[in-house]
mmCIF file of the N, C-alpha and C atoms, coordinates in Angstrom:
data_MODEL
# 
_entry.id   MODEL 
# 
loop_
_atom_site.group_PDB 
_atom_site.id 
_atom_site.type_symbol 
_atom_site.label_atom_id 
_atom_site.label_alt_id 
_atom_site.label_comp_id 
_atom_site.label_asym_id 
_atom_site.label_entity_id 
_atom_site.label_seq_id 
_atom_site.pdbx_PDB_ins_code 
_atom_site.Cartn_x 
_atom_site.Cartn_y 
_atom_site.Cartn_z 
_atom_site.occupancy 
_atom_site.B_iso_or_equiv 
_atom_site.pdbx_formal_charge 
_atom_site.auth_seq_id 
_atom_site.auth_comp_id 
_atom_site.auth_asym_id 
_atom_site.auth_atom_id 
_atom_site.pdbx_PDB_model_num 
ATOM 1   N N  . MET A 1 1  ? 33.720 -19.511 53.085 1.00 0.00 ? 1  MET A N  1 
ATOM 2   C CA . MET A 1 1  ? 35.052 -19.798 52.349 1.00 0.00 ? 1  MET A CA 1 
ATOM 3   C C  . MET A 1 1  ? 34.332 -20.920 51.413 1.00 0.00 ? 1  MET A C  1 
ATOM 4   N N  . LYS A 1 2  ? 33.583 -21.861 51.673 1.00 0.00 ? 2  LYS A N  1 
ATOM 5   C CA . LYS A 1 2  ? 32.955 -22.640 50.852 1.00 0.00 ? 2  LYS A CA 1 
ATOM 6   C C  . LYS A 1 2  ? 32.406 -21.807 49.736 1.00 0.00 ? 2  LYS A C  1 
ATOM 7   N N  . ARG A 1 3  ? 31.632 -20.676 49.825 1.00 0.00 ? 3  ARG A N  1 
ATOM 8   C CA . ARG A 1 3  ? 31.034 -20.000 48.830 1.00 0.00 ? 3  ARG A CA 1 
ATOM 9   C C  . ARG A 1 3  ? 32.473 -19.393 47.762 1.00 0.00 ? 3  ARG A C  1 
ATOM 10  N N  . LYS A 1 4  ? 33.211 -19.247 48.241 1.00 0.00 ? 4  LYS A N  1 
ATOM 11  C CA . LYS A 1 4  ? 34.481 -18.693 47.628 1.00 0.00 ? 4  LYS A CA 1 
ATOM 12  C C  . LYS A 1 4  ? 34.712 -19.294 46.529 1.00 0.00 ? 4  LYS A C  1 
ATOM 13  N N  . ILE A 1 5  ? 35.698 -20.394 47.019 1.00 0.00 ? 5  ILE A N  1 
ATOM 14  C CA . ILE A 1 5  ? 35.882 -21.786 46.177 1.00 0.00 ? 5  ILE A CA 1 
ATOM 15  C C  . ILE A 1 5  ? 35.077 -22.118 45.506 1.00 0.00 ? 5  ILE A C  1 
ATOM 16  N N  . LEU A 1 6  ? 33.898 -22.176 45.340 1.00 0.00 ? 6  LEU A N  1 
ATOM 17  C CA . LEU A 1 6  ? 32.722 -22.277 44.508 1.00 0.00 ? 6  LEU A CA 1 
ATOM 18  C C  . LEU A 1 6  ? 33.002 -21.251 43.064 1.00 0.00 ? 6  LEU A C  1 
ATOM 19  N N  . ILE A 1 7  ? 32.920 -20.059 43.666 1.00 0.00 ? 7  ILE A N  1 
ATOM 20  C CA . ILE A 1 7  ? 32.644 -19.503 42.708 1.00 0.00 ? 7  ILE A CA 1 
ATOM 21  C C  . ILE A 1 7  ? 34.054 -18.947 41.770 1.00 0.00 ? 7  ILE A C  1 
ATOM 22  N N  . LEU A 1 8  ? 35.100 -19.228 42.294 1.00 0.00 ? 8  LEU A N  1 
ATOM 23  C CA . LEU A 1 8  ? 36.157 -19.258 41.961 1.00 0.00 ? 8  LEU A CA 1 
ATOM 24  C C  . LEU A 1 8  ? 36.304 -20.355 40.874 1.00 0.00 ? 8  LEU A C  1 
ATOM 25  N N  . THR A 1 9  ? 35.848 -21.945 41.061 1.00 0.00 ? 9  THR A N  1 
ATOM 26  C CA . THR A 1 9  ? 35.724 -22.886 40.517 1.00 0.00 ? 9  THR A CA 1 
ATOM 27  C C  . THR A 1 9  ? 34.982 -22.551 38.910 1.00 0.00 ? 9  THR A C  1 
ATOM 28  N N  . VAL A 1 10 ? 33.936 -21.539 39.396 1.00 0.00 ? 10 VAL A N  1 
ATOM 29  C CA . VAL A 1 10 ? 32.848 -21.398 38.452 1.00 0.00 ? 10 VAL A CA 1 
ATOM 30  C C  . VAL A 1 10 ? 33.559 -20.291 36.913 1.00 0.00 ? 10 VAL A C  1 
ATOM 31  N N  . ILE A 1 11 ? 34.284 -19.619 37.948 1.00 0.00 ? 11 ILE A N  1 
ATOM 32  C CA . ILE A 1 11 ? 35.150 -18.433 37.048 1.00 0.00 ? 11 ILE A CA 1 
ATOM 33  C C  . ILE A 1 11 ? 36.005 -19.161 36.314 1.00 0.00 ? 11 ILE A C  1 
ATOM 34  N N  . VAL A 1 12 ? 36.791 -20.052 37.002 1.00 0.00 ? 12 VAL A N  1 
ATOM 35  C CA . VAL A 1 12 ? 37.997 -20.402 36.070 1.00 0.00 ? 12 VAL A CA 1 
ATOM 36  C C  . VAL A 1 12 ? 37.221 -21.708 34.806 1.00 0.00 ? 12 VAL A C  1 
ATOM 37  N N  . MET A 1 13 ? 36.104 -22.328 35.207 1.00 0.00 ? 13 MET A N  1 
ATOM 38  C CA . MET A 1 13 ? 35.663 -23.054 34.325 1.00 0.00 ? 13 MET A CA 1 
ATOM 39  C C  . MET A 1 13 ? 34.859 -22.480 33.225 1.00 0.00 ? 13 MET A C  1 
ATOM 40  N N  . LEU A 1 14 ? 34.763 -21.092 33.289 1.00 0.00 ? 14 LEU A N  1 
ATOM 41  C CA . LEU A 1 14 ? 33.990 -20.192 32.175 1.00 0.00 ? 14 LEU A CA 1 
ATOM 42  C C  . LEU A 1 14 ? 34.819 -19.786 31.410 1.00 0.00 ? 14 LEU A C  1 
ATOM 43  N N  . LEU A 1 15 ? 36.413 -19.328 32.267 1.00 0.00 ? 15 LEU A N  1 
ATOM 44  C CA . LEU A 1 15 ? 37.254 -18.889 31.419 1.00 0.00 ? 15 LEU A CA 1 
ATOM 45  C C  . LEU A 1 15 ? 37.868 -19.971 30.256 1.00 0.00 ? 15 LEU A C  1 
ATOM 46  N N  . VAL A 1 16 ? 38.127 -21.217 30.769 1.00 0.00 ? 16 VAL A N  1 
ATOM 47  C CA . VAL A 1 16 ? 38.158 -22.401 29.731 1.00 0.00 ? 16 VAL A CA 1 
ATOM 48  C C  . VAL A 1 16 ? 37.698 -22.566 28.933 1.00 0.00 ? 16 VAL A C  1 
ATOM 49  N N  . SER A 1 17 ? 36.197 -22.543 28.914 1.00 0.00 ? 17 SER A N  1 
ATOM 50  C CA . SER A 1 17 ? 35.331 -23.035 28.191 1.00 0.00 ? 17 SER A CA 1 
ATOM 51  C C  . SER A 1 17 ? 35.573 -21.593 27.057 1.00 0.00 ? 17 SER A C  1 
ATOM 52  N N  . VAL A 1 18 ? 35.269 -20.769 27.326 1.00 0.00 ? 18 VAL A N  1 
ATOM 53  C CA . VAL A 1 18 ? 35.419 -19.467 26.537 1.00 0.00 ? 18 VAL A CA 1 
ATOM 54  C C  . VAL A 1 18 ? 36.769 -19.213 25.729 1.00 0.00 ? 18 VAL A C  1 
ATOM 55  N N  . SER A 1 19 ? 37.744 -19.524 26.612 1.00 0.00 ? 19 SER A N  1 
ATOM 56  C CA . SER A 1 19 ? 39.351 -19.682 25.499 1.00 0.00 ? 19 SER A CA 1 
ATOM 57  C C  . SER A 1 19 ? 39.491 -20.693 24.875 1.00 0.00 ? 19 SER A C  1 
ATOM 58  N N  . SER A 1 20 ? 38.834 -21.687 24.841 1.00 0.00 ? 20 SER A N  1 
ATOM 59  C CA . SER A 1 20 ? 39.010 -23.263 23.649 1.00 0.00 ? 20 SER A CA 1 
ATOM 60  C C  . SER A 1 20 ? 37.950 -22.739 22.745 1.00 0.00 ? 20 SER A C  1 
ATOM 61  N N  . SER A 1 21 ? 37.292 -21.847 22.451 1.00 0.00 ? 21 SER A N  1 
ATOM 62  C CA . SER A 1 21 ? 36.421 -21.299 21.697 1.00 0.00 ? 21 SER A CA 1 
ATOM 63  C C  . SER A 1 21 ? 37.409 -20.438 20.754 1.00 0.00 ? 21 SER A C  1 
ATOM 64  N N  . VAL A 1 22 ? 37.244 -19.232 21.772 1.00 0.00 ? 22 VAL A N  1 
ATOM 65  C CA . VAL A 1 22 ? 38.080 -18.414 20.801 1.00 0.00 ? 22 VAL A CA 1 
ATOM 66  C C  . VAL A 1 22 ? 39.297 -18.624 20.161 1.00 0.00 ? 22 VAL A C  1 
ATOM 67  N N  . PHE A 1 23 ? 40.015 -19.406 20.689 1.00 0.00 ? 23 PHE A N  1 
ATOM 68  C CA . PHE A 1 23 ? 41.134 -19.815 20.174 1.00 0.00 ? 23 PHE A CA 1 
ATOM 69  C C  . PHE A 1 23 ? 41.012 -21.010 19.500 1.00 0.00 ? 23 PHE A C  1 
ATOM 70  N N  . ALA A 1 24 ? 39.995 -21.719 18.956 1.00 0.00 ? 24 ALA A N  1 
ATOM 71  C CA . ALA A 1 24 ? 39.473 -22.724 17.829 1.00 0.00 ? 24 ALA A CA 1 
ATOM 72  C C  . ALA A 1 24 ? 39.994 -22.597 16.703 1.00 0.00 ? 24 ALA A C  1 
ATOM 73  N N  . ALA A 1 25 ? 39.767 -21.419 16.108 1.00 0.00 ? 25 ALA A N  1 
ATOM 74  C CA . ALA A 1 25 ? 40.320 -20.892 14.931 1.00 0.00 ? 25 ALA A CA 1 
ATOM 75  C C  . ALA A 1 25 ? 41.358 -20.537 14.507 1.00 0.00 ? 25 ALA A C  1 
ATOM 76  N N  . GLY A 1 26 ? 42.519 -21.064 15.338 1.00 0.00 ? 26 GLY A N  1 
ATOM 77  C CA . GLY A 1 26 ? 44.010 -20.620 15.388 1.00 0.00 ? 26 GLY A CA 1 
ATOM 78  C C  . GLY A 1 26 ? 44.560 -22.391 14.782 1.00 0.00 ? 26 GLY A C  1 
ATOM 79  N N  . MET A 1 27 ? 44.337 -22.965 15.120 1.00 0.00 ? 27 MET A N  1 
ATOM 80  C CA . MET A 1 27 ? 44.859 -24.392 14.277 1.00 0.00 ? 27 MET A CA 1 
ATOM 81  C C  . MET A 1 27 ? 44.983 -24.541 12.677 1.00 0.00 ? 27 MET A C  1 
ATOM 82  N N  . PRO A 1 28 ? 43.559 -24.200 12.092 1.00 0.00 ? 28 PRO A N  1 
ATOM 83  C CA . PRO A 1 28 ? 43.700 -24.015 10.870 1.00 0.00 ? 28 PRO A CA 1 
ATOM 84  C C  . PRO A 1 28 ? 44.644 -23.033 10.070 1.00 0.00 ? 28 PRO A C  1 
ATOM 85  N N  . ALA A 1 29 ? 44.145 -21.698 10.802 1.00 0.00 ? 29 ALA A N  1 
ATOM 86  C CA . ALA A 1 29 ? 45.251 -20.702 10.271 1.00 0.00 ? 29 ALA A CA 1 
ATOM 87  C C  . ALA A 1 29 ? 46.721 -21.026 10.308 1.00 0.00 ? 29 ALA A C  1 
ATOM 88  N N  . ALA A 1 30 ? 46.723 -21.614 11.609 1.00 0.00 ? 30 ALA A N  1 
ATOM 89  C CA . ALA A 1 30 ? 48.148 -21.635 11.679 1.00 0.00 ? 30 ALA A CA 1 
ATOM 90  C C  . ALA A 1 30 ? 49.112 -22.972 10.582 1.00 0.00 ? 30 ALA A C  1 
ATOM 91  N N  . HIS A 1 31 ? 48.248 -23.477 9.826  1.00 0.00 ? 31 HIS A N  1 
ATOM 92  C CA . HIS A 1 31 ? 48.320 -24.679 9.072  1.00 0.00 ? 31 HIS A CA 1 
ATOM 93  C C  . HIS A 1 31 ? 48.423 -24.068 7.650  1.00 0.00 ? 31 HIS A C  1 
ATOM 94  N N  . GLY A 1 32 ? 47.583 -22.920 7.388  1.00 0.00 ? 32 GLY A N  1 
ATOM 95  C CA . GLY A 1 32 ? 47.312 -22.420 6.120  1.00 0.00 ? 32 GLY A CA 1 
ATOM 96  C C  . GLY A 1 32 ? 46.151 -23.303 5.583  1.00 0.00 ? 32 GLY A C  1 
ATOM 97  N N  . LEU A 1 33 ? 45.313 -23.328 6.515  1.00 0.00 ? 33 LEU A N  1 
ATOM 98  C CA . LEU A 1 33 ? 43.997 -24.617 5.848  1.00 0.00 ? 33 LEU A CA 1 
ATOM 99  C C  . LEU A 1 33 ? 42.995 -23.628 5.975  1.00 0.00 ? 33 LEU A C  1 
ATOM 100 N N  . THR A 1 34 ? 41.819 -24.146 5.582  1.00 0.00 ? 34 THR A N  1 
ATOM 101 C CA . THR A 1 34 ? 40.258 -23.473 5.917  1.00 0.00 ? 34 THR A CA 1 
ATOM 102 C C  . THR A 1 34 ? 39.975 -24.422 7.079  1.00 0.00 ? 34 THR A C  1 
ATOM 103 N N  . GLY A 1 35 ? 38.817 -24.402 7.890  1.00 0.00 ? 35 GLY A N  1 
ATOM 104 C CA . GLY A 1 35 ? 38.678 -24.955 8.727  1.00 0.00 ? 35 GLY A CA 1 
ATOM 105 C C  . GLY A 1 35 ? 38.011 -26.148 8.196  1.00 0.00 ? 35 GLY A C  1 
ATOM 106 N N  . ALA A 1 36 ? 37.354 -26.510 7.365  1.00 0.00 ? 36 ALA A N  1 
ATOM 107 C CA . ALA A 1 36 ? 37.016 -27.715 6.260  1.00 0.00 ? 36 ALA A CA 1 
ATOM 108 C C  . ALA A 1 36 ? 38.115 -28.129 5.679  1.00 0.00 ? 36 ALA A C  1 
ATOM 109 N N  . GLU A 1 37 ? 39.188 -27.954 5.185  1.00 0.00 ? 37 GLU A N  1 
ATOM 110 C CA . GLU A 1 37 ? 39.940 -28.791 4.985  1.00 0.00 ? 37 GLU A CA 1 
ATOM 111 C C  . GLU A 1 37 ? 41.029 -29.165 6.101  1.00 0.00 ? 37 GLU A C  1 
ATOM 112 N N  . PHE A 1 38 ? 41.371 -28.047 7.375  1.00 0.00 ? 38 PHE A N  1 
ATOM 113 C CA . PHE A 1 38 ? 41.982 -28.603 8.159  1.00 0.00 ? 38 PHE A CA 1 
ATOM 114 C C  . PHE A 1 38 ? 41.027 -29.861 8.974  1.00 0.00 ? 38 PHE A C  1 
ATOM 115 N N  . GLY A 1 39 ? 39.667 -29.949 9.120  1.00 0.00 ? 39 GLY A N  1 
ATOM 116 C CA . GLY A 1 39 ? 38.874 -31.036 9.498  1.00 0.00 ? 39 GLY A CA 1 
ATOM 117 C C  . GLY A 1 39 ? 39.158 -32.489 8.737  1.00 0.00 ? 39 GLY A C  1 
ATOM 118 N N  . GLN A 1 40 ? 39.008 -32.086 7.499  1.00 0.00 ? 40 GLN A N  1 
ATOM 119 C CA . GLN A 1 40 ? 39.103 -33.241 6.665  1.00 0.00 ? 40 GLN A CA 1 
ATOM 120 C C  . GLN A 1 40 ? 40.750 -34.104 6.840  1.00 0.00 ? 40 GLN A C  1 
ATOM 121 N N  . ALA A 1 41 ? 41.639 -32.788 6.993  1.00 0.00 ? 41 ALA A N  1 
ATOM 122 C CA . ALA A 1 41 ? 43.243 -33.579 6.949  1.00 0.00 ? 41 ALA A CA 1 
ATOM 123 C C  . ALA A 1 41 ? 43.572 -34.290 8.471  1.00 0.00 ? 41 ALA A C  1 
ATOM 124 N N  . VAL A 1 42 ? 42.861 -33.677 9.490  1.00 0.00 ? 42 VAL A N  1 
ATOM 125 C CA . VAL A 1 42 ? 42.455 -34.488 10.889 1.00 0.00 ? 42 VAL A CA 1 
ATOM 126 C C  . VAL A 1 42 ? 42.293 -35.270 10.681 1.00 0.00 ? 42 VAL A C  1 
ATOM 127 N N  . SER A 1 43 ? 40.929 -35.825 10.180 1.00 0.00 ? 43 SER A N  1 
ATOM 128 C CA . SER A 1 43 ? 39.855 -36.928 10.107 1.00 0.00 ? 43 SER A CA 1 
ATOM 129 C C  . SER A 1 43 ? 40.650 -37.969 9.701  1.00 0.00 ? 43 SER A C  1 
ATOM 130 N N  . SER A 1 44 ? 41.652 -37.440 8.693  1.00 0.00 ? 44 SER A N  1 
ATOM 131 C CA . SER A 1 44 ? 42.392 -38.505 7.435  1.00 0.00 ? 44 SER A CA 1 
ATOM 132 C C  . SER A 1 44 ? 43.666 -39.086 8.624  1.00 0.00 ? 44 SER A C  1 
ATOM 133 N N  . LEU A 1 45 ? 43.400 -38.700 9.697  1.00 0.00 ? 45 LEU A N  1 
ATOM 134 C CA . LEU A 1 45 ? 44.985 -39.193 10.113 1.00 0.00 ? 45 LEU A CA 1 
ATOM 135 C C  . LEU A 1 45 ? 44.977 -40.547 11.089 1.00 0.00 ? 45 LEU A C  1 
ATOM 136 N N  . PRO A 1 46 ? 45.768 -41.263 11.554 1.00 0.00 ? 46 PRO A N  1 
ATOM 137 C CA . PRO A 1 46 ? 45.656 -42.712 12.169 1.00 0.00 ? 46 PRO A CA 1 
ATOM 138 C C  . PRO A 1 46 ? 45.420 -41.902 13.528 1.00 0.00 ? 46 PRO A C  1 
ATOM 139 N N  . PRO A 1 47 ? 45.062 -42.701 14.666 1.00 0.00 ? 47 PRO A N  1 
ATOM 140 C CA . PRO A 1 47 ? 44.995 -42.823 15.827 1.00 0.00 ? 47 PRO A CA 1 
ATOM 141 C C  . PRO A 1 47 ? 46.451 -42.112 16.498 1.00 0.00 ? 47 PRO A C  1 
ATOM 142 N N  . GLY A 1 48 ? 46.797 -41.115 17.268 1.00 0.00 ? 48 GLY A N  1 
ATOM 143 C CA . GLY A 1 48 ? 47.972 -40.736 18.133 1.00 0.00 ? 48 GLY A CA 1 
ATOM 144 C C  . GLY A 1 48 ? 48.532 -39.713 17.164 1.00 0.00 ? 48 GLY A C  1 
ATOM 145 N N  . ALA A 1 49 ? 48.739 -39.536 15.531 1.00 0.00 ? 49 ALA A N  1 
ATOM 146 C CA . ALA A 1 49 ? 49.052 -38.852 14.993 1.00 0.00 ? 49 ALA A CA 1 
ATOM 147 C C  . ALA A 1 49 ? 49.481 -37.374 15.332 1.00 0.00 ? 49 ALA A C  1 
ATOM 148 N N  . ILE A 1 50 ? 48.008 -36.921 15.805 1.00 0.00 ? 50 ILE A N  1 
ATOM 149 C CA . ILE A 1 50 ? 48.206 -35.293 16.228 1.00 0.00 ? 50 ILE A CA 1 
ATOM 150 C C  . ILE A 1 50 ? 48.883 -35.032 17.690 1.00 0.00 ? 50 ILE A C  1 
ATOM 151 N N  . ALA A 1 51 ? 48.641 -36.378 18.984 1.00 0.00 ? 51 ALA A N  1 
ATOM 152 C CA . ALA A 1 51 ? 49.557 -36.352 20.053 1.00 0.00 ? 51 ALA A CA 1 
ATOM 153 C C  . ALA A 1 51 ? 51.190 -36.343 19.753 1.00 0.00 ? 51 ALA A C  1 
ATOM 154 N N  . ALA A 1 52 ? 51.617 -37.134 18.619 1.00 0.00 ? 52 ALA A N  1 
ATOM 155 C CA . ALA A 1 52 ? 52.854 -36.975 18.256 1.00 0.00 ? 52 ALA A CA 1 
ATOM 156 C C  . ALA A 1 52 ? 53.510 -35.770 17.525 1.00 0.00 ? 52 ALA A C  1 
ATOM 157 N N  . HIS A 1 53 ? 52.240 -34.898 16.725 1.00 0.00 ? 53 HIS A N  1 
ATOM 158 C CA . HIS A 1 53 ? 52.345 -33.962 16.093 1.00 0.00 ? 53 HIS A CA 1 
ATOM 159 C C  . HIS A 1 53 ? 52.839 -33.015 16.853 1.00 0.00 ? 53 HIS A C  1 
ATOM 160 N N  . VAL A 1 54 ? 51.765 -32.888 17.949 1.00 0.00 ? 54 VAL A N  1 
ATOM 161 C CA . VAL A 1 54 ? 52.086 -31.520 18.957 1.00 0.00 ? 54 VAL A CA 1 
ATOM 162 C C  . VAL A 1 54 ? 53.267 -31.657 20.162 1.00 0.00 ? 54 VAL A C  1 
ATOM 163 N N  . SER A 1 55 ? 53.148 -33.096 20.380 1.00 0.00 ? 55 SER A N  1 
ATOM 164 C CA . SER A 1 55 ? 54.331 -33.623 21.017 1.00 0.00 ? 55 SER A CA 1 
ATOM 165 C C  . SER A 1 55 ? 55.889 -33.356 20.710 1.00 0.00 ? 55 SER A C  1 
ATOM 166 N N  . GLY A 1 56 ? 55.942 -33.299 19.036 1.00 0.00 ? 56 GLY A N  1 
ATOM 167 C CA . GLY A 1 56 ? 57.502 -33.006 18.231 1.00 0.00 ? 56 GLY A CA 1 
ATOM 168 C C  . GLY A 1 56 ? 57.788 -34.468 18.291 1.00 0.00 ? 56 GLY A C  1 
ATOM 169 N N  . ARG A 1 57 ? 57.132 -35.361 18.708 1.00 0.00 ? 57 ARG A N  1 
ATOM 170 C CA . ARG A 1 57 ? 57.998 -36.566 18.421 1.00 0.00 ? 57 ARG A CA 1 
ATOM 171 C C  . ARG A 1 57 ? 57.580 -37.412 16.586 1.00 0.00 ? 57 ARG A C  1 
# 
């Protein structure tokens, strides 16, 4: 039983790590920017601006 839980946990962790790298290119493309332009724009934002943007506040 413990081994099954361990294996399931490892599989979930791998899926999360792979999916984050697969979808990393999505946000610049969704905003019509290159990766460098998107990074520069995000870096210039004040703290909390991204959270407000994503949550729609």
